[in-house]
DSSP file (Angstrom, degrees, kcal/mol; ACC not computed):
  #  RESIDUE AA STRUCTURE BP1 BP2  ACC     N-H-->O    O-->H-N    N-H-->O    O-->H-N    TCO  KAPPA ALPHA  PHI   PSI    X-CA   Y-CA   Z-CA
    1    1 A M              0   0    0      0, 0.0     2,-0.5     0, 0.0    52,-0.0   0.000 360.0 360.0 360.0 134.6  133.9   38.6   41.6
    2    2 A V        -     0   0    0     80,-0.0     2,-0.5     2,-0.0     0, 0.0  -0.923 360.0-172.0-110.4 131.5  136.8   38.9   39.2
    3    3 A I        -     0   0    0     -2,-0.5     2,-0.7    10,-0.1    79,-0.1  -0.989  17.7-141.3-119.0 126.2  138.2   36.0   37.3
    4    4 A S        +     0   0    0     -2,-0.5    77,-0.1    74,-0.2    78,-0.0  -0.791  29.9 163.0 -92.9 114.4  141.4   36.5   35.4
    5    5 A I        -     0   0    0     -2,-0.7    -2,-0.1     8,-0.1     7,-0.0  -0.941  35.1-135.0-131.5 108.0  141.4   34.7   32.0
    6    6 A P    >>  -     0   0    0      0, 0.0     3,-1.3     0, 0.0     4,-0.5  -0.474  18.4-139.6 -60.5 128.3  144.1   35.8   29.4
    7    7 A P  T 34 S+     0   0    0      0, 0.0     5,-0.1     0, 0.0     6,-0.1   0.670  92.7  58.6 -69.6 -16.7  142.1   36.1   26.2
    8    8 A H  T 34 S+     0   0    0      1,-0.1     3,-0.1     3,-0.1    -3,-0.0   0.525  93.1  68.2 -90.1  -4.7  144.7   34.6   23.9
    9    9 A L  T <4 S-     0   0    0     -3,-1.3     2,-0.3     1,-0.3    -1,-0.1   0.906 108.1 -20.7 -89.1 -42.2  145.1   31.2   25.6
   10   10 A A  S  < S-     0   0    0     -4,-0.5    -1,-0.3    64,-0.1    37,-0.1  -0.979  78.5 -71.8-162.5 161.1  141.8   29.2   25.1
   11   11 A F  S    S+     0   0    0     -2,-0.3    36,-2.1     1,-0.1    37,-0.3  -0.352  96.0  52.5 -60.7 133.3  138.2   29.7   24.2
   12   12 A G        +     0   0    0     34,-0.2    37,-0.4    35,-0.1    -1,-0.1   0.880  36.2 160.9 109.4  71.3  136.0   31.3   27.0
   13   13 A T        -     0   0    0     -6,-0.1    -8,-0.1    35,-0.1   -10,-0.1   0.607  65.3-106.8 -85.0 -12.8  137.0   34.6   28.6
   14   14 A G  S    S+     0   0    0      0, 0.0     9,-0.1     0, 0.0     8,-0.0   0.315  99.7  97.8 103.8  -6.7  133.4   35.1   29.8
   15   15 A H        +     0   0    0      4,-0.1     2,-0.0     5,-0.1     0, 0.0   0.733  53.4  98.2 -88.7 -24.5  132.6   37.9   27.4
   16   16 A H  S  > S-     0   0    0      1,-0.1     4,-3.1     4,-0.0     5,-0.3  -0.367  83.9-118.9 -63.8 143.8  130.8   35.8   24.7
   17   17 A A  H  > S+     0   0    0      1,-0.2     4,-2.0     2,-0.2     5,-0.2   0.867 112.3  47.6 -57.2 -40.1  127.0   36.0   25.1
   18   18 A T  H  > S+     0   0    0      2,-0.2     4,-2.3     1,-0.2    -1,-0.2   0.924 114.8  45.7 -68.3 -40.8  126.6   32.3   25.7
   19   19 A T  H  > S+     0   0    0      1,-0.2     4,-2.5     2,-0.2    -2,-0.2   0.920 112.8  50.4 -65.9 -43.5  129.4   32.2   28.3
   20   20 A A  H  X S+     0   0    0     -4,-3.1     4,-2.1     2,-0.2    -1,-0.2   0.878 110.6  50.3 -61.1 -39.0  128.1   35.3   30.0
   21   21 A T  H  X S+     0   0    0     -4,-2.0     4,-2.5    -5,-0.3    -2,-0.2   0.918 110.7  48.4 -67.2 -43.6  124.6   33.8   30.2
   22   22 A V  H  X S+     0   0    0     -4,-2.3     4,-2.9     1,-0.2    -2,-0.2   0.912 109.9  53.3 -63.1 -40.2  125.9   30.5   31.7
   23   23 A L  H  X S+     0   0    0     -4,-2.5     4,-2.3     2,-0.2    -2,-0.2   0.917 110.3  46.9 -61.2 -42.7  127.9   32.5   34.2
   24   24 A R  H  X S+     0   0    0     -4,-2.1     4,-2.1     2,-0.2    -2,-0.2   0.922 113.8  47.8 -64.4 -42.3  124.7   34.5   35.3
   25   25 A L  H  X S+     0   0    0     -4,-2.5     4,-2.7     1,-0.2    -2,-0.2   0.905 111.6  50.8 -64.3 -41.0  122.8   31.2   35.5
   26   26 A L  H  X S+     0   0    0     -4,-2.9     4,-2.7     2,-0.2    -1,-0.2   0.886 108.6  51.5 -64.8 -39.5  125.6   29.6   37.6
   27   27 A A  H  X S+     0   0    0     -4,-2.3     4,-2.2     2,-0.2    -1,-0.2   0.915 112.1  46.4 -62.9 -42.5  125.6   32.6   39.9
   28   28 A D  H  X S+     0   0    0     -4,-2.1     4,-2.1     2,-0.2    -2,-0.2   0.916 112.1  50.9 -65.6 -43.3  121.8   32.3   40.4
   29   29 A F  H  X S+     0   0    0     -4,-2.7     4,-0.8     1,-0.2    -2,-0.2   0.935 111.9  47.0 -58.0 -48.7  122.2   28.5   40.9
   30   30 A A  H >< S+     0   0    0     -4,-2.7     3,-0.7     1,-0.2    -1,-0.2   0.878 108.9  54.4 -63.8 -39.8  124.9   29.1   43.5
   31   31 A E  H >< S+     0   0    0     -4,-2.2     3,-1.2     1,-0.3    -1,-0.2   0.905 105.9  52.8 -62.4 -40.7  122.9   31.7   45.4
   32   32 A D  H 3< S+     0   0    0     -4,-2.1    -1,-0.3     1,-0.2    -2,-0.2   0.710 114.1  43.7 -67.9 -18.4  120.0   29.4   45.7
   33   33 A R  T X< S+     0   0    0     -4,-0.8     3,-2.5    -3,-0.7    -1,-0.2   0.205  78.7 147.3-109.9  13.7  122.3   26.8   47.2
   34   34 A A  T <  S+     0   0    0     -3,-1.2     3,-0.1     1,-0.3    -3,-0.1  -0.242  72.0  18.3 -53.3 132.4  124.2   29.1   49.6
   35   35 A G  T 3  S+     0   0    0      1,-0.3     2,-0.3    23,-0.0    -1,-0.3   0.377 110.8  91.2  85.4  -3.9  125.2   27.2   52.7
   36   36 A S  S <  S-     0   0    0     -3,-2.5     2,-0.3     0, 0.0    -1,-0.3  -0.864  81.7-101.6-120.5 158.1  124.7   23.7   51.2
   37   37 A E        +     0   0    0     -2,-0.3     2,-0.3    -3,-0.1    22,-0.1  -0.581  46.3 163.5 -76.9 136.5  127.0   21.4   49.4
   38   38 A W        -     0   0    0     20,-0.4    22,-2.7    -2,-0.3    23,-0.9  -0.984  22.9-142.4-149.7 157.1  126.8   21.3   45.6
   39   39 A S  E     -a   61   0A   0     -2,-0.3    66,-1.7    20,-0.2     2,-0.4  -0.862   6.6-150.8-124.6 156.6  128.9   20.0   42.8
   40   40 A L  E     -ab  62 105A   0     21,-2.7    23,-2.3    -2,-0.3     2,-0.5  -0.989   5.0-166.3-131.1 133.3  129.6   21.3   39.3
   41   41 A L  E     -ab  63 106A   0     64,-2.3    66,-3.3    -2,-0.4     2,-0.7  -0.982   9.6-163.5-113.0 125.5  130.5   19.4   36.1
   42   42 A D  E >   -ab  64 107A   0     21,-2.8    23,-2.1    -2,-0.5     3,-0.5  -0.905   6.0-163.3-113.4 102.6  131.9   21.6   33.3
   43   43 A L  E 3  S+a   65   0A   0     64,-2.9    66,-0.4    -2,-0.7    23,-0.2  -0.743  76.7  11.6 -88.9 126.1  131.7   19.8   30.0
   44   44 A G  T 3  S-     0   0    0     21,-1.5    22,-0.3    -2,-0.5    -1,-0.2   0.953  79.4-177.8  73.6  52.3  133.9   21.4   27.2
   45   45 A T    X   +     0   0    0     20,-2.7     3,-2.3    -3,-0.5     2,-0.4   0.737   3.7 176.5 -61.7 -29.4  135.7   23.7   29.7
   46   46 A G  T 3  S+     0   0    0      1,-0.3    29,-0.4    19,-0.2    -1,-0.2  -0.456  78.9   2.8  60.2-115.5  137.9   25.6   27.3
   47   47 A S  T 3  S-     0   0    0    -36,-2.1    -1,-0.3    -2,-0.4    31,-0.2   0.571 102.0-115.5 -80.6 -10.0  139.7   28.1   29.4
   48   48 A G  S <> S+     0   0    0     -3,-2.3     4,-2.9   -37,-0.3     5,-0.3   0.515  72.3 136.2  89.0   5.7  138.0   26.8   32.6
   49   49 A V  H  > S+     0   0    0    -37,-0.4     4,-2.3    -4,-0.4     5,-0.2   0.869  72.1  45.9 -59.5 -40.2  136.1   30.0   33.3
   50   50 A L  H  > S+     0   0    0     -5,-0.4     4,-2.4     2,-0.2    -1,-0.2   0.907 114.2  48.1 -69.2 -41.2  132.9   28.2   34.2
   51   51 A A  H  > S+     0   0    0      2,-0.2     4,-2.5     1,-0.2    -2,-0.2   0.914 112.6  49.2 -61.9 -44.5  134.6   25.7   36.5
   52   52 A I  H  X S+     0   0    0     -4,-2.9     4,-2.8     2,-0.2     5,-0.2   0.933 110.9  49.7 -62.1 -47.0  136.6   28.5   38.2
   53   53 A A  H  X S+     0   0    0     -4,-2.3     4,-1.9    -5,-0.3    -2,-0.2   0.918 110.3  51.4 -60.2 -42.9  133.4   30.5   38.7
   54   54 A G  H  X>S+     0   0    0     -4,-2.4     5,-2.7     2,-0.2     4,-0.5   0.938 111.4  46.5 -57.8 -48.6  131.7   27.4   40.2
   55   55 A A  H ><5S+     0   0    0     -4,-2.5     3,-1.1     1,-0.2    -2,-0.2   0.920 114.7  46.8 -61.2 -44.7  134.5   26.8   42.6
   56   56 A R  H 3<5S+     0   0    0     -4,-2.8    -1,-0.2     1,-0.3    -2,-0.2   0.755 108.9  56.1 -71.1 -22.8  134.6   30.5   43.6
   57   57 A L  H 3<5S-     0   0    0     -4,-1.9    -1,-0.3    -5,-0.2    -2,-0.2   0.486 131.0 -87.3 -87.8  -3.5  130.8   30.5   44.0
   58   58 A G  T <<5 +     0   0    0     -3,-1.1   -20,-0.4    -4,-0.5    -3,-0.2   0.490  67.9 156.1 117.1   4.6  130.9   27.6   46.5
   59   59 A A      < -     0   0    0     -5,-2.7    -1,-0.3    -6,-0.2   -20,-0.2  -0.446  30.7-154.7 -61.3 132.3  130.8   24.3   44.6
   60   60 A T  S    S+     0   0    0    -22,-2.7     2,-0.4     1,-0.2   -21,-0.2   0.667  81.2  29.4 -84.3 -17.6  132.4   21.8   46.9
   61   61 A R  E     -a   39   0A   0    -23,-0.9   -21,-2.7    -7,-0.0     2,-0.4  -0.979  69.2-178.8-142.7 129.2  133.5   19.5   44.0
   62   62 A V  E     +a   40   0A   0     24,-0.4    26,-2.2    -2,-0.4     2,-0.4  -0.989   3.0 178.2-133.1 124.8  134.3   20.7   40.5
   63   63 A W  E     -ac  41  88A   0    -23,-2.3   -21,-2.8    -2,-0.4     2,-0.3  -0.994   6.8-178.3-126.5 130.3  135.3   18.5   37.6
   64   64 A A  E     -ac  42  89A   0     24,-3.3    26,-2.3    -2,-0.4     2,-0.3  -0.925   0.5-178.5-124.9 150.4  136.0   20.0   34.1
   65   65 A C  E     +ac  43  90A   0    -23,-2.1   -20,-2.7    -2,-0.3   -21,-1.5  -0.991   9.0 175.0-147.6 156.8  136.9   18.3   30.9
   66   66 A D  E     - c   0  91A   0     24,-1.7    26,-1.3    -2,-0.3    27,-0.1  -0.975  32.9-132.8-153.9 153.2  137.7   19.2   27.3
   67   67 A N  S    S+     0   0    0     -2,-0.3    26,-0.1    24,-0.2    24,-0.1   0.541  86.9  85.5 -87.1  -5.5  138.8   17.1   24.3
   68   68 A D     >  -     0   0    0     24,-0.1     4,-2.1     1,-0.1     3,-0.2  -0.856  66.8-154.7 -98.3 117.0  141.6   19.6   23.4
   69   69 A P  H  > S+     0   0    0      0, 0.0     4,-2.1     0, 0.0     5,-0.2   0.824  96.1  55.6 -60.7 -30.7  144.8   18.9   25.4
   70   70 A H  H  > S+     0   0    0      2,-0.2     4,-2.4     1,-0.2     5,-0.2   0.918 107.5  49.1 -66.4 -42.9  145.9   22.5   25.0
   71   71 A A  H  > S+     0   0    0      2,-0.2     4,-3.1     1,-0.2     5,-0.2   0.892 108.3  54.3 -62.8 -39.7  142.6   23.7   26.6
   72   72 A V  H  X S+     0   0    0     -4,-2.1     4,-2.4     2,-0.2    -1,-0.2   0.942 110.2  45.9 -59.6 -47.8  143.1   21.2   29.5
   73   73 A R  H  X S+     0   0    0     -4,-2.1     4,-2.2     1,-0.2    -1,-0.2   0.916 114.8  47.6 -63.0 -41.4  146.5   22.7   30.2
   74   74 A I  H  X S+     0   0    0     -4,-2.4     4,-3.1     2,-0.2     5,-0.2   0.910 109.9  52.4 -67.0 -41.2  145.2   26.2   30.0
   75   75 A A  H  X S+     0   0    0     -4,-3.1     4,-2.5   -29,-0.4    -2,-0.2   0.918 110.1  49.0 -61.4 -43.4  142.2   25.4   32.2
   76   76 A R  H  X S+     0   0    0     -4,-2.4     4,-2.0    -5,-0.2    -1,-0.2   0.919 113.1  47.2 -61.1 -43.1  144.5   24.0   34.9
   77   77 A T  H  X S+     0   0    0     -4,-2.2     4,-2.5     1,-0.2    -2,-0.2   0.922 112.6  49.1 -64.2 -43.8  146.8   27.1   34.7
   78   78 A N  H  X S+     0   0    0     -4,-3.1     4,-1.7     2,-0.2     6,-0.2   0.883 107.6  54.9 -64.4 -38.2  143.8   29.4   34.9
   79   79 A A  H  <>S+     0   0    0     -4,-2.5     5,-3.1    -5,-0.2     3,-0.3   0.949 111.6  44.5 -59.3 -47.9  142.4   27.5   37.9
   80   80 A G  H ><5S+     0   0    0     -4,-2.0     3,-1.6     1,-0.2    -2,-0.2   0.907 110.0  55.2 -61.6 -42.7  145.7   28.0   39.7
   81   81 A R  H 3<5S+     0   0    0     -4,-2.5    -1,-0.2     1,-0.3    -2,-0.2   0.814 112.5  44.1 -60.1 -30.4  145.8   31.7   38.6
   82   82 A N  T 3<5S-     0   0    0     -4,-1.7    -1,-0.3    -3,-0.3    -2,-0.2   0.224 117.4-107.5-103.4  14.8  142.4   32.3   40.2
   83   83 A G  T < 5S+     0   0    0     -3,-1.6     2,-0.3     1,-0.1    -3,-0.2   0.763  84.9 121.3  69.8  25.2  142.9   30.4   43.4
   84   84 A A    > < +     0   0    0     -5,-3.1     3,-1.3    -6,-0.2    -4,-0.1  -0.504  23.0 148.8-115.8  59.9  140.7   27.5   42.4
   85   85 A K  T 3   +     0   0    0     -2,-0.3    -1,-0.1     1,-0.3    -5,-0.1   0.629  58.7  69.3 -75.2 -13.0  143.3   24.7   42.7
   86   86 A D  T 3  S+     0   0    0     -3,-0.1   -24,-0.4    -7,-0.1     2,-0.3   0.467  71.1 113.0 -86.1   0.6  140.9   21.9   43.7
   87   87 A I    <   -     0   0    0     -3,-1.3     2,-0.5   -26,-0.1   -24,-0.2  -0.552  61.2-143.7 -70.7 132.0  139.3   21.8   40.3
   88   88 A V  E     -c   63   0A   0    -26,-2.2   -24,-3.3    -2,-0.3     2,-0.5  -0.879  17.7-171.3 -96.5 127.0  140.0   18.5   38.5
   89   89 A V  E     +c   64   0A   0     -2,-0.5     2,-0.3   -26,-0.2   -24,-0.2  -0.983   7.4 177.1-123.8 123.5  140.5   19.0   34.7
   90   90 A D  E     -c   65   0A   0    -26,-2.3   -24,-1.7    -2,-0.5     2,-0.9  -0.887  34.9-114.9-125.9 154.2  140.7   16.0   32.4
   91   91 A E  E     +c   66   0A   0     -2,-0.3     2,-0.3   -26,-0.2   -24,-0.2  -0.794  55.6 145.7 -86.7 105.9  141.1   15.4   28.7
   92   92 A I        -     0   0    0    -26,-1.3     2,-0.7    -2,-0.9   -48,-0.2  -0.999  50.5-125.3-144.6 139.9  137.9   13.7   27.7
   93   93 A D    >>  -     0   0    0     -2,-0.3     3,-2.2     1,-0.1     4,-0.9  -0.780  19.6-145.8 -83.7 118.6  135.7   13.7   24.6
   94   94 A V  T 34 S+     0   0    0     -2,-0.7    -1,-0.1     1,-0.3     3,-0.1   0.763  98.7  58.4 -59.5 -24.4  132.2   14.6   25.7
   95   95 A L  T 34 S+     0   0    0      1,-0.2    -1,-0.3     3,-0.0    -2,-0.0   0.610 114.1  36.9 -81.0 -10.7  130.8   12.4   23.0
   96   96 A R  T <4 S+     0   0    0     -3,-2.2    -2,-0.2     2,-0.0    -1,-0.2   0.365  89.8 126.6-113.6   0.3  132.6    9.4   24.4
   97   97 A W     <  -     0   0    0     -4,-0.9    -3,-0.0    -3,-0.1    24,-0.0  -0.338  46.0-156.7 -65.1 134.9  132.2   10.3   28.1
   98   98 A K        -     0   0    0     -2,-0.1    -1,-0.1    23,-0.0    -3,-0.0  -0.912  19.3-133.3-114.2 101.8  130.7    7.7   30.4
   99   99 A P        +     0   0    0      0, 0.0     3,-0.1     0, 0.0    23,-0.0  -0.250  26.2 178.0 -56.5 134.8  129.2    9.4   33.4
  100  100 A R        +     0   0    0      1,-0.2     2,-0.3    25,-0.0    25,-0.0   0.493  62.6  19.2-116.6  -9.8  130.2    7.7   36.7
  101  101 A R  S    S-     0   0    0      2,-0.0     2,-0.3     0, 0.0    -1,-0.2  -0.944  79.4 -97.8-152.0 170.3  128.5    9.9   39.3
  102  102 A K        -     0   0    0     -2,-0.3     2,-0.4    -3,-0.1    23,-0.1  -0.687  30.5-156.9 -95.0 149.7  125.7   12.5   39.7
  103  103 A W        -     0   0    0     22,-2.3     3,-0.1    -2,-0.3   -63,-0.1  -0.960  19.5-140.7-126.0 143.3  126.3   16.2   39.7
  104  104 A T  S    S+     0   0    0     -2,-0.4     2,-0.4     1,-0.2   -64,-0.2   0.888  93.3  18.9 -68.3 -38.7  124.2   18.9   41.2
  105  105 A C  E     -b   40   0A   0    -66,-1.7   -64,-2.3    -3,-0.1     2,-0.5  -0.999  64.6-164.1-137.8 136.1  124.9   21.2   38.3
  106  106 A V  E     -b   41   0A   0     -2,-0.4     2,-0.5   -66,-0.2   -64,-0.2  -0.982   4.6-166.1-120.7 121.9  126.1   20.5   34.8
  107  107 A A  E     +b   42   0A   0    -66,-3.3   -64,-2.9    -2,-0.5     2,-0.2  -0.934  13.2 169.5-105.3 126.8  127.5   23.4   32.6
  108  108 A A        +     0   0    0     -2,-0.5     2,-2.0   -66,-0.2   -64,-0.1  -0.624   6.2 173.9-138.9  75.7  127.8   22.5   29.0
  109  109 A N        +     0   0    0    -66,-0.4     2,-0.2    -2,-0.2   -90,-0.1  -0.546  37.0 139.9 -83.7  74.3  128.5   25.6   26.9
  110  110 A L        -     0   0    0     -2,-2.0    -2,-0.1     1,-0.1     2,-0.1  -0.669  63.1 -78.9-116.3 165.3  129.1   23.6   23.8
  111  111 A F    >>  -     0   0    0     -2,-0.2     4,-2.7     1,-0.1     3,-0.6  -0.422  49.2-115.5 -60.4 143.4  128.3   24.0   20.1
  112  112 A C  H 3> S+     0   0    0      1,-0.3     4,-2.7     2,-0.2     5,-0.2   0.837 113.0  55.6 -57.0 -37.5  124.6   23.0   19.6
  113  113 A T  H 3> S+     0   0    0      2,-0.2     4,-1.5     1,-0.2    -1,-0.3   0.898 112.7  42.1 -64.7 -38.4  125.5   20.0   17.4
  114  114 A I  H <> S+     0   0    0     -3,-0.6     4,-2.5     2,-0.2    -2,-0.2   0.912 113.7  52.6 -70.6 -43.9  127.8   18.5   20.1
  115  115 A L  H  X S+     0   0    0     -4,-2.7     4,-1.4     1,-0.2    -2,-0.2   0.903 107.6  51.7 -59.7 -42.1  125.3   19.4   22.9
  116  116 A E  H  < S+     0   0    0     -4,-2.7    -1,-0.2    -5,-0.2    -2,-0.2   0.911 112.9  45.2 -60.9 -42.7  122.5   17.6   21.1
  117  117 A Q  H  < S+     0   0    0     -4,-1.5     4,-0.3    -5,-0.2    -2,-0.2   0.876 118.2  42.4 -67.7 -37.8  124.6   14.5   20.7
  118  118 A A  H >X S+     0   0    0     -4,-2.5     4,-2.0     1,-0.2     3,-0.6   0.592  88.0  94.9 -84.5 -12.9  125.8   14.5   24.3
  119  119 A F  H 3X S+     0   0    0     -4,-1.4     4,-2.6     1,-0.2     5,-0.2   0.843  77.4  57.4 -56.5 -41.9  122.5   15.5   25.8
  120  120 A P  H 3> S+     0   0    0      0, 0.0     4,-0.8     0, 0.0    -1,-0.2   0.924 112.2  41.7 -56.0 -44.3  121.4   11.9   26.7
  121  121 A A  H <> S+     0   0    0     -3,-0.6     4,-0.6    -4,-0.3     3,-0.3   0.870 113.0  55.4 -69.1 -36.7  124.5   11.3   28.8
  122  122 A I  H >< S+     0   0    0     -4,-2.0     3,-1.5     1,-0.2    -1,-0.2   0.931 104.2  51.4 -62.8 -47.2  124.2   14.8   30.3
  123  123 A V  H 3< S+     0   0    0     -4,-2.6    -1,-0.2     1,-0.3    -2,-0.2   0.728 100.6  64.0 -70.1 -18.7  120.7   14.4   31.6
  124  124 A Q  H 3<        0   0    0     -4,-0.8    -1,-0.3    -3,-0.3    -2,-0.2   0.776 360.0 360.0 -67.9 -24.9  121.7   11.1   33.3
  125  125 A R    <<        0   0    0     -3,-1.5   -22,-2.3    -4,-0.6    -2,-0.2   0.391 360.0 360.0-112.7 360.0  124.0   13.1   35.5
């Protein structure tokens, strides 16, 4: 599968080791759920590459967020560029986020300090 992400627009082209690892894990996760409905929450979406991959791998509902308004605009643009127009991308600070629903899969390719702080809310969902 090819996902087109211009490297100058926002963090996360898929080449960084952590992003590539999450993409591989997401592909395995999707393969295990082939033929069933599943959802993806992408916290700290950056360029939207993980959300796009989730949508292209079969997630029936994808929500992505980032606290950077520029990243949100870029993620929306990249979603359209890659034919993943049903992704919802919102500007939200993951440390102030209040989960409202459960997700089958949560991708949070964040700096470890932010991830540690957000972890209690993440595991609830």
